[in-house]
VOPAGU-2260 file (C-alpha; in pm, 1 decimal, decimal comma):
REM VOPAGU-2260
SITE   aa  ch    i         X         Y         Z
SITE  MET   A    0       0,0       0,0       0,0
SITE  ALA   A    1     167,2     317,8    -116,9
SITE  LEU   A    2      41,5     566,9     135,8
SITE  GLY   A    3     390,9     650,2     248,5
SITE  PRO   A    4     473,9     746,4     603,0
SITE  TYR   A    5     113,8     810,6     705,1
SITE  PRO   A    6      16,9     523,6     938,1
SITE  LEU   A    7    -313,7     681,5    1042,3
SITE  LEU   A    8    -413,3     723,7     677,7
SITE  ARG   A    9    -322,6     359,6     614,3
SITE  ILE   A   10    -550,5     250,8     899,9
SITE  VAL   A   11    -839,9     468,0     781,7
SITE  VAL   A   12    -806,4     341,7     423,4
SITE  SER   A   13    -789,6     -18,5     544,6
SITE  ILE   A   14   -1105,8      22,9     751,2
SITE  ALA   A   15   -1286,1     197,8     463,2
SITE  VAL   A   16   -1188,5     -74,9     216,2
SITE  ASN   A   17   -1304,3    -346,6     456,3
SITE  ALA   A   18   -1634,0    -162,3     510,1
SITE  LEU   A   19   -1681,2    -148,4     132,3
SITE  ALA   A   20   -1608,2    -521,4     108,9
SITE  LEU   A   21   -1858,4    -598,1     385,9
SITE  TRP   A   22   -2120,8    -383,8     211,5
SITE  ILE   A   23   -2066,8    -576,5    -112,2
SITE  CYS   A   24   -2093,5    -906,4      77,5
SITE  SER   A   25   -2417,0    -795,5     239,1
SITE  ALA   A   26   -2556,6    -711,8    -103,6
SITE  LEU   A   27   -2437,8   -1032,7    -272,0
SITE  PHE   A   28   -2510,2   -1303,6     -16,1
SITE  GLY   A   29   -2851,0   -1367,6     134,7
SITE  GLY   A   30   -2691,6   -1527,3     442,0
SITE  VAL   A   31   -2496,9   -1211,6     528,0
SITE  THR   A   32   -2692,4    -953,6     725,8
SITE  ILE   A   33   -2527,0    -627,3     827,5
SITE  THR   A   34   -2752,8    -343,8     937,1
SITE  GLY   A   35   -2651,8       3,0    1045,2
SITE  PHE   A   36   -2346,8     222,1    1025,0
SITE  TRP   A   37   -2193,7      91,2    1346,4
SITE  ALA   A   38   -2215,6    -268,4    1231,1
SITE  TYR   A   39   -2009,5    -180,9     923,5
SITE  ALA   A   40   -1768,5      44,4    1116,0
SITE  ILE   A   41   -1702,9    -199,9    1398,0
SITE  GLY   A   42   -1694,9    -503,4    1168,7
SITE  ALA   A   43   -1449,2    -336,8     931,4
SITE  THR   A   44   -1230,0    -216,6    1218,6
SITE  VAL   A   45   -1218,8    -559,6    1381,2
SITE  LEU   A   46   -1146,8    -720,2    1044,4
SITE  ALA   A   47    -863,9    -473,8     970,9
SITE  LEU   A   48    -706,4    -521,3    1314,0
SITE  ALA   A   49    -747,7    -899,7    1308,3
SITE  ASN   A   50    -591,8    -923,7     961,9
SITE  THR   A   51    -304,1    -699,4    1067,9
SITE  ILE   A   52    -227,8    -848,6    1408,4
SITE  LEU   A   53    -382,8   -1191,9    1459,4
SITE  LYS   A   54    -366,6   -1345,8    1112,8
SITE  PRO   A   55      13,8   -1327,6    1073,3
SITE  ILE   A   56      63,0   -1478,8    1420,2
SITE  LEU   A   57    -180,6   -1761,0    1348,7
SITE  ALA   A   58     -23,3   -1820,4    1007,2
SITE  ILE   A   59     322,8   -1857,8    1158,5
SITE  LEU   A   60     199,2   -2084,8    1437,6
SITE  THR   A   61      11,9   -2309,7    1195,5
SITE  LEU   A   62     257,5   -2296,8     905,1
SITE  PRO   A   63     316,3   -2674,9     897,1
SITE  LEU   A   64     -59,6   -2732,0     881,9
SITE  ILE   A   65     -93,5   -2473,1     605,1
SITE  VAL   A   66     181,2   -2646,5     405,0
SITE  VAL   A   67      37,2   -2997,1     457,5
SITE  THR   A   68    -311,0   -2886,5     347,9
SITE  LEU   A   69    -167,3   -2692,8      51,1
SITE  GLY   A   70    -301,6   -2363,6     184,6
SITE  LEU   A   71    -655,5   -2470,9     269,3
SITE  PHE   A   72    -595,4   -2415,0     640,5
SITE  TYR   A   73    -509,9   -2052,2     558,8
SITE  LEU   A   74    -864,3   -2021,0     424,2
SITE  LEU   A   75    -989,9   -2138,7     764,1
SITE  ILE   A   76    -776,4   -1873,2     934,4
SITE  ASN   A   77    -940,9   -1611,7     711,8
SITE  VAL   A   78   -1284,7   -1753,0     797,1
SITE  ALA   A   79   -1191,5   -1721,1    1165,3
SITE  MET   A   80   -1101,9   -1352,9    1115,1
SITE  VAL   A   81   -1443,1   -1288,5     957,9
SITE  ALA   A   82   -1612,1   -1488,2    1236,4
SITE  LEU   A   83   -1433,4   -1272,3    1495,7
SITE  ALA   A   84   -1560,3    -956,6    1324,3
SITE  GLU   A   85   -1911,2   -1102,2    1316,7
SITE  TRP   A   86   -1892,3   -1199,3    1683,8
SITE  ILE   A   87   -1778,7    -853,7    1800,9
SITE  ALA   A   88   -1983,0    -625,3    1573,1
SITE  PRO   A   89   -2348,9    -563,1    1653,5
SITE  ASN   A   90   -2616,4    -638,8    1392,2
SITE  PHE   A   91   -2370,0    -846,4    1188,7
SITE  SER   A   92   -2469,7   -1203,1    1105,4
SITE  ILE   A   93   -2339,7   -1465,7     864,4
SITE  ASP   A   94   -2534,5   -1788,3     820,6
SITE  GLY   A   95   -2347,6   -2093,6     698,6
SITE  PHE   A   96   -1993,4   -2198,3     616,0
SITE  TRP   A   97   -2017,0   -2123,6     243,9
SITE  ASP   A   98   -2132,4   -1769,6     314,9
SITE  TYR   A   99   -1819,0   -1729,5     530,4
SITE  VAL   A  100   -1605,9   -1857,7     242,1
SITE  GLY   A  101   -1781,1   -1619,8       2,9
SITE  VAL   A  102   -1721,2   -1326,9     237,2
SITE  VAL   A  103   -1352,2   -1420,0     261,7
SITE  PHE   A  104   -1317,8   -1423,0    -117,0
SITE  ILE   A  105   -1505,9   -1095,9    -166,4
SITE  VAL   A  106   -1302,4    -924,1     107,7
SITE  TRP   A  107    -983,5   -1052,8     -55,9
SITE  ILE   A  108   -1086,0    -936,6    -404,5
SITE  VAL   A  109   -1197,1    -590,3    -286,9
SITE  ASN   A  110    -877,9    -543,3     -82,8
SITE  TRP   A  111    -659,0    -659,1    -371,3
SITE  ALA   A  112    -833,0    -433,3    -622,8
SITE  SER   A  113    -834,4    -130,1    -392,4
SITE  TYR   A  114    -469,2    -156,9    -299,4
SITE  SER   A  115    -370,7    -219,8    -662,2
SITE  ILE   A  116    -543,5     104,4    -758,7
SITE  ILE   A  117    -386,4     292,2    -466,6
SITE  ASP   A  118     -40,4     156,8    -552,0
SITE  SER   A  119     -74,1     249,4    -919,6
SITE  LEU   A  120    -188,6     600,5    -826,2
SITE  GLY   A  121     108,9     631,4    -591,7
SITE  ARG   A  122     351,4     521,5    -864,2
SITE  THR   A  123     195,6     762,6   -1113,1
SITE  ARG   A  124     214,9    1050,6    -866,4
SITE  THR   A  125     579,5     987,1    -776,8
SITE  SER   A  126     686,0     938,6   -1140,3
SITE  THR   A  127     538,3    1273,1   -1247,6
SITE  VAL   A  128     701,2    1471,2    -967,2
Protein backbone atom coordinates (compact mmCIF):
# COMPACT_ATOMS: atom_id res chain seq x y z
CA MET A 1 0.00 0.00 0.00
CA ALA A 2 1.67 3.18 -1.17
CA LEU A 3 0.41 5.67 1.36
CA GLY A 4 3.91 6.50 2.49
CA PRO A 5 4.74 7.46 6.03
CA TYR A 6 1.14 8.11 7.05
CA PRO A 7 0.17 5.24 9.38
CA LEU A 8 -3.14 6.82 10.42
CA LEU A 9 -4.13 7.24 6.78
CA ARG A 10 -3.23 3.60 6.14
CA ILE A 11 -5.50 2.51 9.00
CA VAL A 12 -8.40 4.68 7.82
CA VAL A 13 -8.06 3.42 4.23
CA SER A 14 -7.90 -0.19 5.45
CA ILE A 15 -11.06 0.23 7.51
CA ALA A 16 -12.86 1.98 4.63
CA VAL A 17 -11.89 -0.75 2.16
CA ASN A 18 -13.04 -3.47 4.56
CA ALA A 19 -16.34 -1.62 5.10
CA LEU A 20 -16.81 -1.48 1.32
CA ALA A 21 -16.08 -5.21 1.09
CA LEU A 22 -18.58 -5.98 3.86
CA TRP A 23 -21.21 -3.84 2.12
CA ILE A 24 -20.67 -5.76 -1.12
CA CYS A 25 -20.93 -9.06 0.77
CA SER A 26 -24.17 -7.96 2.39
CA ALA A 27 -25.57 -7.12 -1.04
CA LEU A 28 -24.38 -10.33 -2.72
CA PHE A 29 -25.10 -13.04 -0.16
CA GLY A 30 -28.51 -13.68 1.35
CA GLY A 31 -26.92 -15.27 4.42
CA VAL A 32 -24.97 -12.12 5.28
CA THR A 33 -26.92 -9.54 7.26
CA ILE A 34 -25.27 -6.27 8.28
CA THR A 35 -27.53 -3.44 9.37
CA GLY A 36 -26.52 0.03 10.45
CA PHE A 37 -23.47 2.22 10.25
CA TRP A 38 -21.94 0.91 13.46
CA ALA A 39 -22.16 -2.68 12.31
CA TYR A 40 -20.10 -1.81 9.23
CA ALA A 41 -17.69 0.44 11.16
CA ILE A 42 -17.03 -2.00 13.98
CA GLY A 43 -16.95 -5.03 11.69
CA ALA A 44 -14.49 -3.37 9.31
CA THR A 45 -12.30 -2.17 12.19
CA VAL A 46 -12.19 -5.60 13.81
CA LEU A 47 -11.47 -7.20 10.44
CA ALA A 48 -8.64 -4.74 9.71
CA LEU A 49 -7.06 -5.21 13.14
CA ALA A 50 -7.48 -9.00 13.08
CA ASN A 51 -5.92 -9.24 9.62
CA THR A 52 -3.04 -6.99 10.68
CA ILE A 53 -2.28 -8.49 14.08
CA LEU A 54 -3.83 -11.92 14.59
CA LYS A 55 -3.67 -13.46 11.13
CA PRO A 56 0.14 -13.28 10.73
CA ILE A 57 0.63 -14.79 14.20
CA LEU A 58 -1.81 -17.61 13.49
CA ALA A 59 -0.23 -18.20 10.07
CA ILE A 60 3.23 -18.58 11.59
CA LEU A 61 1.99 -20.85 14.38
CA THR A 62 0.12 -23.10 11.95
CA LEU A 63 2.57 -22.97 9.05
CA PRO A 64 3.16 -26.75 8.97
CA LEU A 65 -0.60 -27.32 8.82
CA ILE A 66 -0.94 -24.73 6.05
CA VAL A 67 1.81 -26.47 4.05
CA VAL A 68 0.37 -29.97 4.57
CA THR A 69 -3.11 -28.86 3.48
CA LEU A 70 -1.67 -26.93 0.51
CA GLY A 71 -3.02 -23.64 1.85
CA LEU A 72 -6.55 -24.71 2.69
CA PHE A 73 -5.95 -24.15 6.40
CA TYR A 74 -5.10 -20.52 5.59
CA LEU A 75 -8.64 -20.21 4.24
CA LEU A 76 -9.90 -21.39 7.64
CA ILE A 77 -7.76 -18.73 9.34
CA ASN A 78 -9.41 -16.12 7.12
CA VAL A 79 -12.85 -17.53 7.97
CA ALA A 80 -11.91 -17.21 11.65
CA MET A 81 -11.02 -13.53 11.15
CA VAL A 82 -14.43 -12.89 9.58
CA ALA A 83 -16.12 -14.88 12.36
CA LEU A 84 -14.33 -12.72 14.96
CA ALA A 85 -15.60 -9.57 13.24
CA GLU A 86 -19.11 -11.02 13.17
CA TRP A 87 -18.92 -11.99 16.84
CA ILE A 88 -17.79 -8.54 18.01
CA ALA A 89 -19.83 -6.25 15.73
CA PRO A 90 -23.49 -5.63 16.54
CA ASN A 91 -26.16 -6.39 13.92
CA PHE A 92 -23.70 -8.46 11.89
CA SER A 93 -24.70 -12.03 11.05
CA ILE A 94 -23.40 -14.66 8.64
CA ASP A 95 -25.34 -17.88 8.21
CA GLY A 96 -23.48 -20.94 6.99
CA PHE A 97 -19.93 -21.98 6.16
CA TRP A 98 -20.17 -21.24 2.44
CA ASP A 99 -21.32 -17.70 3.15
CA TYR A 100 -18.19 -17.29 5.30
CA VAL A 101 -16.06 -18.58 2.42
CA GLY A 102 -17.81 -16.20 0.03
CA VAL A 103 -17.21 -13.27 2.37
CA VAL A 104 -13.52 -14.20 2.62
CA PHE A 105 -13.18 -14.23 -1.17
CA ILE A 106 -15.06 -10.96 -1.66
CA VAL A 107 -13.02 -9.24 1.08
CA TRP A 108 -9.84 -10.53 -0.56
CA ILE A 109 -10.86 -9.37 -4.04
CA VAL A 110 -11.97 -5.90 -2.87
CA ASN A 111 -8.78 -5.43 -0.83
CA TRP A 112 -6.59 -6.59 -3.71
CA ALA A 113 -8.33 -4.33 -6.23
CA SER A 114 -8.34 -1.30 -3.92
CA TYR A 115 -4.69 -1.57 -2.99
CA SER A 116 -3.71 -2.20 -6.62
CA ILE A 117 -5.44 1.04 -7.59
CA ILE A 118 -3.86 2.92 -4.67
CA ASP A 119 -0.40 1.57 -5.52
CA SER A 120 -0.74 2.49 -9.20
CA LEU A 121 -1.89 6.01 -8.26
CA GLY A 122 1.09 6.31 -5.92
CA ARG A 123 3.51 5.21 -8.64
CA THR A 124 1.96 7.63 -11.13
CA ARG A 125 2.15 10.51 -8.66
CA THR A 126 5.79 9.87 -7.77
CA SER A 127 6.86 9.39 -11.40
CA THR A 128 5.38 12.73 -12.48
CA VAL A 129 7.01 14.71 -9.67
